[in-house]
C-alpha positions in Angstrom: -56.7 -34.8 -17.5 -53.0 -33.8 -17.5 -51.4 -31.1 -15.5 -51.3 -27.4 -16.4 -47.5 -27.4 -17.1 -48.0 -29.8 -20.0 -50.7 -27.4 -21.4 -48.4 -24.5 -20.9 -45.7 -26.1 -23.2 -48.4 -26.7 -25.8 -49.4 -23.1 -25.7 -45.8 -22.0 -26.4 -45.7 -24.2 -29.4 -49.0 -23.0 -30.5 -47.8 -19.4 -30.7 -45.0 -20.3 -33.1 -47.1 -22.6 -35.4 -50.6 -21.6 -36.4 -51.4 -25.0 -38.0 -50.3 -26.8 -34.8 -52.4 -24.3 -32.8 -55.5 -25.2 -34.8 -55.0 -28.9 -34.3 -54.3 -28.5 -30.6 -57.3 -26.3 -30.2 -59.6 -28.9 -31.8 -58.0 -31.6 -29.6 -58.7 -29.6 -26.5 -62.2 -29.0 -27.7 -62.7 -32.8 -28.0 -61.3 -33.3 -24.5 -63.7 -30.8 -23.1 -66.6 -32.5 -24.9 -65.4 -35.8 -23.6 -64.9 -34.6 -20.0 -68.2 -32.7 -19.7 -70.3 -34.9 -21.9 -72.9 -35.4 -19.2 -73.7 -31.8 -19.4 -74.5 -31.7 -23.1 -77.5 -29.7 -24.4 -80.1 -30.8 -26.9 -79.9 -30.1 -30.6 -81.5 -26.9 -31.8 -82.9 -26.4 -35.3 -83.2 -23.0 -37.0 -86.2 -24.2 -39.1 -88.0 -25.2 -35.9 -91.5 -24.9 -37.5 -90.5 -27.1 -40.4 -89.3 -29.9 -38.1 -92.4 -29.7 -36.0 -92.4 -33.2 -34.4 -89.1 -32.3 -32.8 -90.5 -29.0 -31.6 -93.5 -30.3 -29.6 -95.1 -33.8 -29.5 -98.5 -32.1 -29.7 -97.8 -31.3 -33.3 -98.2 -35.0 -34.2 -101.1 -35.1 -36.7 -101.4 -31.3 -36.8 -101.6 -31.2 -40.6 -104.8 -33.4 -40.4 -103.2 -35.5 -43.2 -100.3 -37.9 -43.6 -97.0 -36.0 -43.5 -93.4 -37.0 -44.2 -90.5 -34.7 -43.1 -86.8 -35.0 -43.9 -84.5 -32.5 -42.2 -80.8 -32.0 -42.0 -78.5 -29.5 -40.2 -74.8 -29.0 -40.9 -73.2 -26.8 -38.2 -69.7 -25.3 -38.4 -68.7 -27.0 -41.7 -65.2 -25.4 -41.8 -64.2 -27.0 -38.5 -63.2 -30.6 -38.0 -65.6 -30.5 -35.0 -68.6 -30.0 -37.2 -72.0 -31.3 -36.2 -74.2 -33.1 -38.7 -77.8 -33.9 -37.6 -80.4 -35.7 -39.7 -84.0 -36.5 -38.9 -86.9 -38.3 -40.5 -90.5 -38.2 -39.3 -93.9 -39.4 -40.3 -97.2 -38.5 -38.7 -100.9 -39.1 -39.4 -104.2 -37.7 -38.1 -107.2 -40.0 -37.2 -110.3 -37.7 -37.6 -112.7 -40.1 -35.9 -110.5 -40.3 -32.8 -109.4 -36.7 -32.9 -105.9 -38.1 -32.4 -102.5 -38.0 -34.1 -99.6 -40.3 -34.0 -96.0 -39.7 -35.1 -92.7 -41.5 -35.5 -89.4 -39.6 -35.5 -85.8 -41.0 -36.1 -82.9 -38.6 -35.4 -79.2 -39.2 -36.0 -76.5 -36.8 -34.7 -72.8 -36.9 -35.3 -70.3 -34.7 -33.5 -66.6 -34.1 -34.2 -66.0 -36.3 -37.3 -67.7 -39.4 -35.8 -66.2 -39.0 -32.3 -69.6 -38.8 -30.6 -72.8 -40.0 -32.3 -76.3 -40.6 -31.1 -79.5 -42.2 -32.5 -83.0 -41.5 -31.2 -86.3 -43.2 -32.0 -89.4 -41.5 -30.8 -93.1 -42.4 -30.8 -95.7 -39.6 -30.3 -99.4 -39.4 -29.6 -101.5 -36.3 -29.6 -105.2 -35.5 -28.9 -107.1 -32.6 -30.3 -109.8 -31.0 -28.1 -112.2 -28.4 -29.6 -112.9 -25.8 -26.9 -115.1 -23.5 -29.0 -115.9 -22.6 -32.6 -112.6 -20.5 -32.6 -110.4 -22.2 -30.1 -108.8 -25.6 -29.7 -106.1 -27.3 -27.7 -103.8 -30.2 -28.5 -102.0 -32.3 -25.9 -99.1 -34.7 -26.8 -96.8 -37.2 -25.2 -93.5 -38.8 -26.5 -91.5 -41.8 -25.6 -87.9 -41.9 -26.9 -85.2 -44.6 -26.9 -81.7 -43.1 -27.3 -78.4 -44.7 -27.9 -75.1 -42.7 -27.7 -71.7 -43.9 -28.9 -68.2 -42.5 -28.4 -65.1 -43.5 -30.5 -62.1 -43.2 -28.2 -59.7 -43.9 -31.1 -60.2 -40.3 -32.5 -59.5 -38.5 -29.2 -56.2 -36.7 -28.7 -54.7 -35.7 -25.4 -52.0 -33.2 -24.3 -49.4 -35.9 -23.5 -49.5 -36.9 -27.2 -47.9 -33.5 -28.2 -44.4 -32.2 -27.7 -42.5 -29.3 -29.1 -42.5 -30.9 -32.6 -46.3 -31.3 -32.6 -48.5 -34.4 -32.5 -46.5 -37.6 -31.7 -49.2 -40.2 -32.2 -48.1 -42.1 -29.1 -50.9 -43.8 -27.2 -52.2 -42.1 -24.1 -52.9 -43.6 -20.7 -56.1 -41.8 -20.1 -58.8 -43.9 -18.5 -61.8 -44.7 -20.8 -65.3 -45.7 -19.9 -67.9 -47.6 -21.9 -68.2 -46.7 -25.6 -72.0 -46.9 -25.6 -74.8 -45.6 -23.4 -78.6 -46.1 -23.9 -81.6 -44.7 -22.1 -85.4 -44.2 -22.3 -86.8 -40.7 -22.3 -90.3 -39.2 -21.7 -91.6 -35.8 -22.9 -94.9 -34.0 -23.0 -96.4 -30.9 -24.6 -99.5 -28.8 -25.3 -100.6 -26.2 -27.9 -103.5 -23.7 -27.6 -104.5 -22.2 -31.0 -107.1 -20.5 -33.2 -107.1 -19.5 -36.8 -104.6 -16.7 -36.2 -102.5 -17.4 -33.1 -100.9 -20.3 -31.2 -99.0 -20.8 -28.0 -97.3 -24.0 -27.0 -95.4 -25.3 -24.0 -93.4 -28.6 -23.9 -91.1 -30.4 -21.4 -88.5 -32.8 -22.6 -86.5 -35.4 -20.5 -88.9 -35.1 -17.6 -87.5 -38.3 -16.2 -83.9 -36.8 -16.5 -82.3 -40.0 -17.8 -78.8 -41.1 -17.0 -76.5 -40.7 -20.1 -73.1 -41.5 -18.5 -70.5 -43.5 -20.3 -68.8 -44.4 -17.0 -71.7 -46.1 -15.2 -72.0 -43.3 -12.7 -74.9 -40.8 -12.6 -74.9 -38.0 -15.2 -78.5 -37.0 -15.7 -79.7 -35.2 -18.9 -81.4 -32.0 -17.6 -85.0 -31.3 -18.4 -85.6 -28.9 -21.3 -88.6 -26.5 -21.3 -89.7 -24.9 -24.5 -92.3 -22.1 -25.2 -93.4 -21.3 -28.8 -95.9 -18.8 -30.0 -96.9 -16.6 -32.9 -99.6 -14.7 -34.7 -100.5 -14.9 -38.4 -101.6 -11.6 -40.2 -103.6 -12.3 -43.3 -102.8 -9.7 -46.0 -104.8 -11.2 -48.8 -107.5 -9.0 -50.3 -111.1 -9.9 -49.8 -112.5 -10.7 -53.2 -115.0 -13.1 -54.8 -112.5 -15.9 -55.5 -112.9 -19.1 -53.6 -110.5 -20.1 -50.8 -108.7 -22.5 -53.0 -108.0 -19.9 -55.7 -107.2 -17.0 -53.3 -103.5 -16.0 -53.1 -102.0 -16.6 -49.7 -100.2 -13.4 -48.5 -99.3 -13.5 -44.8 -96.9 -12.2 -42.2 -96.2 -14.2 -39.1 -94.0 -13.0 -36.2 -92.9 -15.9 -34.0 -90.8 -16.7 -31.0 -89.2 -19.9 -29.6 -87.8 -19.9 -26.1 -85.9 -22.9 -24.7 -84.2 -23.5 -21.3 -82.2 -26.5 -20.3 -79.9 -26.7 -17.3 -78.0 -23.4 -17.0 -78.5 -22.5 -20.6 -81.4 -20.7 -22.3 -82.0 -19.3 -25.8 -84.5 -17.2 -27.7 -85.4 -17.3 -31.4 -87.3 -14.2 -32.4 -88.3 -13.4 -36.0 -90.9 -13.1 -38.7 -92.0 -15.2 -41.7 -93.7 -14.0 -44.9 -95.6 -16.1 -47.4 -96.6 -15.0 -50.9 -98.4 -17.8 -52.7 -95.7 -20.5 -53.1 -92.7 -18.6 -51.7 -91.7 -18.2 -48.0 -89.1 -15.8 -46.7 -88.0 -15.6 -43.1 -85.5 -13.7 -40.9 -84.9 -14.0 -37.2 -82.4 -13.5 -34.4 -81.1 -16.1 -31.9 -79.9 -14.9 -28.6 -80.8 -13.0 -25.4 -79.0 -9.6 -25.8 -79.8 -8.4 -22.2 -78.2 -11.5 -20.7 -74.4 -11.9 -20.2 -72.8 -15.3 -19.6 -69.7 -13.6 -18.3 -68.5 -10.0 -18.2 -68.1 -8.8 -21.8 -69.7 -12.0 -23.2 -73.2 -11.4 -24.4 -75.8 -14.1 -25.3 -75.7 -13.3 -29.1 -75.5 -16.3 -31.3 -76.7 -15.8 -34.9 -78.9 -14.1 -37.5 -80.8 -16.6 -39.6 -82.5 -16.2 -42.9 -84.8 -18.7 -44.7 -86.2 -19.2 -48.1 -88.9 -21.8 -48.9 -91.0 -23.0 -51.8 -94.2 -25.1 -52.2 -95.8 -27.0 -55.0 -99.0 -28.8 -54.2 -98.1 -31.2 -51.3 -94.3 -30.7 -51.6 -92.5 -28.1 -49.4 -88.8 -27.2 -49.6 -86.9 -25.0 -47.3 -83.3 -23.8 -46.9 -81.8 -21.7 -44.1 -78.4 -20.3 -43.1 -77.2 -19.2 -39.7 -74.7 -16.3 -39.8 -72.7 -16.4 -36.6 -72.5 -13.0 -34.7 -71.0 -14.2 -31.5 -67.2 -14.3 -30.8 -67.2 -17.8 -32.3 -67.3 -16.1 -35.7 -63.6 -15.3 -35.2 -62.9 -19.0 -35.8 -64.5 -18.8 -39.3 -66.8 -21.7 -38.6 -68.8 -21.4 -41.8 -72.1 -20.9 -40.0 -74.8 -23.5 -40.2 -77.0 -24.8 -43.1 -80.4 -26.5 -42.9 -82.4 -28.2 -45.5 -86.0 -29.4 -45.1 -88.2 -31.5 -47.4 -91.8 -32.0 -46.4 -94.5 -33.8 -48.2 -98.2 -33.8 -47.2 -100.6 -36.4 -48.7 -103.6 -34.2 -49.3 -106.9 -36.1 -49.1 -110.5 -34.8 -48.9 -111.7 -34.5 -45.4 -114.4 -37.0 -44.5 -116.2 -34.6 -42.2 -116.3 -30.9 -41.8 -113.9 -29.6 -39.2 -114.7 -26.7 -36.9 -111.2 -25.3 -37.0 -108.5 -24.6 -39.5 -105.1 -26.1 -38.9 -102.5 -24.5 -36.5 -101.5 -21.3 -38.3 -97.7 -22.0 -38.1 -95.5 -20.7 -40.9 -95.4 -23.8 -43.0 -97.6 -23.1 -46.0 -100.7 -24.7 -44.4 
């Protein structure tokens, strides 16, 4: 990294030219990402219960059918440093073995293709019936991850002068452009017809993700999820298949990784084929620094179901100081399809009562 006097000259230029200021700010953002890449945190999804195989490996096979999930998140679309994350997963439940398997492929691009990563995960879960009203699912996941960095898009302070960006090549030292590692994660879920509580641990082997050949371990992530589903449907003589589904489900999702932690707290409502959701992301009682609260966003969701097809859209409205940069918030789209087939044997329990139209 270059010395502070060079950055000081850039700051003076920045004051007189807002366009140059924006470009320099994004360049410095990339430099920080490049310099501290070993301390990167995991991706987080707002529709965490729609992308369940990413949430906890114990969810593999939790629909008791064959399930396909396509999910995409677009974060900060108004900035050149936007994040685009796409995932595809398929899982299936084997009733005779009380087991589920899952396959998940995730692709993440940061900063206009500067940093990208691809992950392929295999999951296995086992369902254990504890009583007529209570069950437990345990799951494990193995992941192969490959990360790539394109140094050609990086810009450094010595490429700027009082006239702006010069385009001259920098003498900054570069490392490898690709890093790969194997990752191990586990999880468990305790649930009944109305409530569930799950705990998962990711990167328990803390793999090395450095581009320089030294040691830069990915910190372990711990997640706790839980909720309770209130059934508001009226008791009448109609069969279960004809009865309207009217439910309210308060939920929470807490995650901690390294020095960072976050809480999603909100509620989902389902009326027949329509789902609406609203929740808050942040820990308002915690301050990162003096005057800087852990407030991130307010998220709203709308979803729709027709037979085995489920669609969902959510938007994150930024409420932190990052909103001053007019980032454009974050958008997520989920498409889920469940191949419904008649059960071959009567099951003791219903499915996990997560807010996903089940």
